[in-house]
C-alpha positions in Angstrom: -38.0 -20.5 10.2 -35.0 -19.1 12.0 -32.2 -17.0 10.6 -29.8 -19.8 11.4 -31.6 -22.3 9.2 -31.8 -19.8 6.4 -28.1 -19.0 6.5 -27.2 -22.7 6.5 -29.5 -23.4 3.6 -28.2 -20.5 1.6 -24.6 -21.5 2.2 -25.4 -25.0 1.1 -27.2 -23.6 -2.0 -24.0 -21.8 -3.1 -21.6 -24.7 -1.9 -20.0 -22.1 0.4 -18.0 -22.9 3.5 -18.1 -20.8 6.7 -14.5 -19.6 5.9 -15.5 -18.4 2.4 -18.6 -16.6 3.7 -16.5 -15.0 6.4 -14.1 -13.7 3.9 -16.9 -12.2 1.8 -18.3 -10.5 4.9 -14.9 -9.4 6.4 -15.5 -11.4 9.6 -13.9 -14.4 11.1 -15.1 -18.0 10.6 -15.9 -18.1 14.4 -18.4 -15.3 13.8 -20.3 -17.3 11.2 -20.1 -20.3 13.5 -21.7 -18.3 16.3 -24.5 -17.1 14.0 -25.3 -20.6 12.9 -25.2 -21.8 16.5 -27.5 -18.8 17.5 -24.9 -17.7 20.1 -24.7 -14.2 18.4 -26.4 -12.2 15.7 -24.8 -10.2 12.8 -24.9 -6.5 12.8 -27.2 -4.7 10.3 -24.4 -4.0 7.8 -23.5 -7.7 7.7 -27.2 -8.6 7.3 -27.4 -6.3 4.3 -24.2 -7.8 2.8 -25.7 -11.3 3.3 -28.8 -10.2 1.3 -26.6 -9.0 -1.5 -24.5 -12.2 -1.6 -27.5 -14.5 -1.5 -29.9 -12.3 -3.5 -32.7 -12.2 -1.0 -34.6 -9.6 1.0 -33.8 -8.7 4.6 -37.3 -9.8 5.7 -37.0 -13.2 4.0 -33.5 -13.7 5.4 -34.4 -12.9 9.0 -38.0 -14.1 9.3 -38.8 -16.0 6.1 -38.2 -19.6 4.9 -35.5 -19.9 2.4 -34.6 -23.5 3.0 -36.6 -24.8 0.1 -35.8 -22.0 -2.3 -34.6 -23.2 -5.7 -31.1 -21.8 -6.7 -31.4 -18.6 -8.8 -30.4 -18.9 -12.5 -26.7 -17.9 -12.8 -26.2 -17.9 -9.0 -22.5 -17.9 -8.2 -21.5 -21.0 -6.4 -18.2 -21.8 -4.8 -16.4 -24.8 -6.1 -15.6 -27.5 -3.6 -12.0 -28.4 -2.7 -9.1 -26.2 -1.4 -9.7 -22.6 -0.3 -10.5 -20.2 -3.1 -10.4 -16.5 -3.5 -14.0 -15.5 -2.9 -13.5 -11.8 -1.9 -11.5 -10.7 -5.0 -8.2 -10.4 -3.1 -6.0 -11.5 -6.0 -7.7 -9.2 -8.5 -7.4 -6.3 -6.0 -3.7 -7.0 -5.5 -3.0 -7.3 -9.2 -4.7 -3.9 -9.7 -2.4 -2.4 -7.1 0.6 -4.0 -8.7 -0.3 -2.2 -12.0 -1.4 1.2 -10.8 1.3 1.9 -8.1 4.4 1.3 -10.3 2.7 2.9 -13.3 2.1 6.0 -11.2 5.7 6.1 -10.0 6.9 5.6 -13.6 4.7 8.3 -14.9 6.3 10.8 -12.5 9.8 9.8 -13.5 8.9 9.9 -17.2 7.4 13.4 -16.8 10.7 14.6 -15.3 12.6 12.8 -18.2 10.5 14.6 -20.8 10.9 17.9 -19.0 14.7 17.4 -18.9 14.7 16.8 -22.6 13.1 20.2 -23.2 15.3 21.9 -20.7 18.4 20.5 -22.2 17.3 21.7 -25.7 16.9 25.2 -24.4 20.0 25.4 -22.2 20.0 24.6 -18.5 19.4 27.6 -16.4 17.9 29.8 -19.1 15.1 32.0 -17.8 12.6 31.9 -20.7 9.4 30.2 -21.8 11.2 26.8 -21.8 11.6 27.0 -18.0 7.8 27.4 -17.7 7.3 24.5 -20.1 9.7 22.4 -18.0 7.7 23.1 -14.8 4.4 22.3 -16.6 5.6 19.0 -17.9 7.0 18.0 -14.5 3.7 18.9 -12.8 1.7 17.0 -15.5 3.8 13.9 -14.8 3.2 14.3 -11.1 -0.5 14.7 -11.6 -0.7 11.7 -13.8 1.2 9.6 -11.3 -0.9 10.8 -8.4 -4.1 10.1 -10.4 -3.1 6.5 -10.3 -1.5 6.2 -6.9 -4.1 8.0 -4.8 -7.2 6.2 -6.0 -5.3 2.9 -5.7 -4.4 3.7 -2.1 -8.0 4.6 -1.3 -9.2 1.4 -2.9 -6.8 -0.6 -0.8 -7.9 1.1 2.4 -11.5 0.3 1.6 -10.6 -3.3 0.8 -8.8 -3.8 4.0 -11.7 -2.4 6.0 -14.1 -4.7 4.2 -11.7 -7.7 4.5 -9.5 -7.4 7.6 -8.8 -11.2 7.4 -8.3 -13.3 4.2 -7.9 -17.0 4.2 -4.7 -18.1 2.4 -5.7 -19.8 -0.8 -2.4 -19.6 -2.7 -0.7 -22.9 -3.5 3.0 -23.6 -3.5 2.9 -23.6 -7.3 1.4 -20.1 -7.2 4.2 -18.9 -4.9 6.8 -20.6 -7.1 5.5 -18.9 -10.2 5.5 -15.5 -8.4 9.1 -16.0 -7.2 10.1 -16.9 -10.8 8.4 -13.8 -12.2 10.0 -11.6 -9.6 13.4 -12.9 -10.4 12.9 -12.1 -14.1 11.4 -8.7 -13.3 14.3 -7.9 -10.9 16.9 -8.8 -13.5 15.0 -6.8 -16.2 14.7 -3.8 -13.8 18.4 -3.7 -13.1 19.1 -4.1 -16.8 17.0 -1.1 -17.6 18.7 0.9 -14.9 22.2 -0.1 -16.1 21.1 0.9 -19.7 20.1 4.3 -18.4 23.4 4.8 -16.7 25.2 3.8 -19.9 23.2 6.3 -21.9 24.0 9.0 -19.4 27.8 8.2 -19.6 27.9 7.9 -23.4 25.7 10.9 -24.4 26.4 13.4 -21.5 29.2 15.1 -23.3 27.5 15.5 -26.7 23.7 15.6 -26.0 23.1 16.4 -22.3 19.3 16.7 -22.8 18.9 13.4 -24.5 21.3 11.8 -22.0 19.2 12.9 -19.0 16.0 11.9 -20.8 17.2 8.4 -21.6 18.7 8.0 -18.1 15.4 8.8 -16.4 13.3 6.9 -18.9 15.2 3.7 -18.4 15.2 4.3 -14.6 11.4 4.6 -14.8 11.2 1.3 -16.7 13.5 -0.4 -14.3 11.5 0.9 -11.3 8.3 -0.2 -12.8 9.6 -3.8 -13.3 11.0 -4.1 -9.8 8.0 -2.6 -8.0 5.4 -4.4 -10.2 6.9 -7.9 -9.8 7.7 -7.3 -6.2 4.1 -6.4 -5.4 2.9 -9.5 -7.3 5.3 -11.6 -5.2 4.2 -9.8 -2.0 0.5 -10.5 -2.7 1.1 -14.3 -2.1 2.1 -13.6 1.5 -1.5 -13.5 2.8 -0.3 -13.9 6.4 1.6 -10.6 6.1 -1.5 -8.9 4.7 -3.5 -10.1 7.7 -0.8 -8.8 10.0 -0.5 -5.5 8.3 -4.3 -4.9 8.5 -3.6 -3.1 11.8 -1.6 -0.5 9.9 -4.5 0.4 7.7 -7.4 0.1 10.2 -8.1 2.5 13.1 -8.4 1.1 16.6 -12.2 1.7 16.4 -12.4 -0.3 13.2 -10.5 -3.2 14.8 -12.6 -3.1 18.0 -15.8 -3.2 16.0 -14.6 -5.9 13.5 -16.3 -9.2 14.0 -13.1 -11.3 14.0 -11.7 -13.9 16.3 -10.6 -12.5 19.8 -7.0 -13.7 19.3 -6.7 -12.1 15.9 -8.3 -8.9 17.2 -5.9 -8.7 20.2 -2.9 -9.2 17.8 -4.2 -6.4 15.5 -4.7 -4.1 18.5 -1.2 -4.8 19.8 0.3 -4.1 16.4 -1.6 -0.9 16.1 -0.6 0.4 19.5 3.0 -0.6 18.8 2.9 1.4 15.6 1.4 4.5 17.3 4.1 4.4 20.0 6.9 4.0 17.5 5.4 6.8 15.4 5.3 9.1 18.4 8.9 8.4 19.2 10.1 8.9 15.6 8.0 12.1 15.4 9.7 13.5 18.5 13.1 12.6 17.1 12.4 14.5 13.8 11.1 17.5 15.7 14.4 17.6 17.7 16.3 17.2 14.4 14.4 20.1 13.0 15.3 22.3 16.0 18.9 21.3 15.7 19.0 22.1 12.0 17.4 25.5 12.6 20.0 26.2 15.3 22.9 25.1 13.0 21.6 27.4 10.3 20.8 30.6 12.2 23.1 30.5 15.2 26.3 31.5 13.2 24.3 34.2 11.3 23.0 35.8 14.5 26.5 35.6 16.1 28.3 37.2 13.2 29.4 40.8 13.6 27.9 41.8 10.2 25.1 39.4 9.3 24.7 41.1 5.8 28.2 40.1 4.8 28.1 36.7 6.5 29.4 33.8 4.5 28.3 30.3 5.8 31.3 28.5 4.3 33.3 27.0 7.1 30.5 27.3 9.7 27.8 25.1 11.0 25.3 27.0 8.8 26.4 25.0 5.7 25.8 21.7 7.5 22.3 22.4 8.8 20.7 19.9 6.4 22.7 17.0 8.0 20.3 17.1 11.0 17.4 15.5 9.0 19.3 12.5 7.5 20.8 11.8 11.0 17.3 12.0 12.5 16.0 9.6 9.9 18.9 7.2 10.7 18.2 7.4 14.4 14.5 6.6 13.7 15.5 3.6 11.7 17.7 2.3 14.5 15.0 2.9 17.1 12.5 1.0 14.9 14.8 -2.0 14.6 15.6 -2.0 18.3 11.9 -1.6 19.1 10.9 -4.5 16.9 13.7 -6.7 18.4 13.2 -5.9 22.1 9.8 -4.4 22.3 7.7 -7.5 21.7 6.1 -7.2 25.1 4.9 -3.7 24.5 
């Protein structure tokens, strides 16, 4: 019995379309079509994933006869009908929508708690409370990074395993996501305004509590905006497929078993991003050089550098070089996207 016959029989056993199997394997539907037409053969890692999906041995899959095999008890089948999420895309994106905003909020709340202690001890005092302030801030940063970094690594792994996902969301799904985002956006701004109100009301009488409540409500508002924004963004599967080039290396794209047109589009996007990154990197290097010159040139030119006061000279404006460099990078990126489509 041939591999093609086994693969077709196993798909039929699970009620699985070529598109659904392709999503599970991280390849294009055309790749599965070619396998079943015996015009190409899957690589070893794809064969092993097929064995995991269909719960069979490699030897049986390649050289055995699985066409008459009875479905295993509890075998996962794919319901017939419209496209479904067979690779865990929605679950993955929901996980990201919880961990990333929670990590950001943890960092802000850590700073808020630290400001509460600093305010209680007097701002600028050099005692044990300053050390406690630093410890609390670092604890908040570590807590945030403990959520954000693993989430980012999990996302990179997911994109490598699934560089293309078939859009399975319905218009009702998108409408619910838009409605949730509208509510989350309003709630987020309400929290931010509440924080500003606490700062204005309590700043004169309890500065420490004012800063704590301000940052605490900012953290809540940020969490709402980022969380519901990511939940809305997850429904744009087409953008996920386009942005796969930003996550994958050129070697990963070249070796991916996806349609030639999709592969060319991903490669063009990746090369476009590398060129733009090189240009912006050069701009920021020039900005750094300009900033250093603005800082040290007046000092070196002063008759008495020890008594030099930067007020009224270019030394006090050296930091402007980086914001201007960032603005130039933004302008270049916009113009590149608008007029560099042929790159």
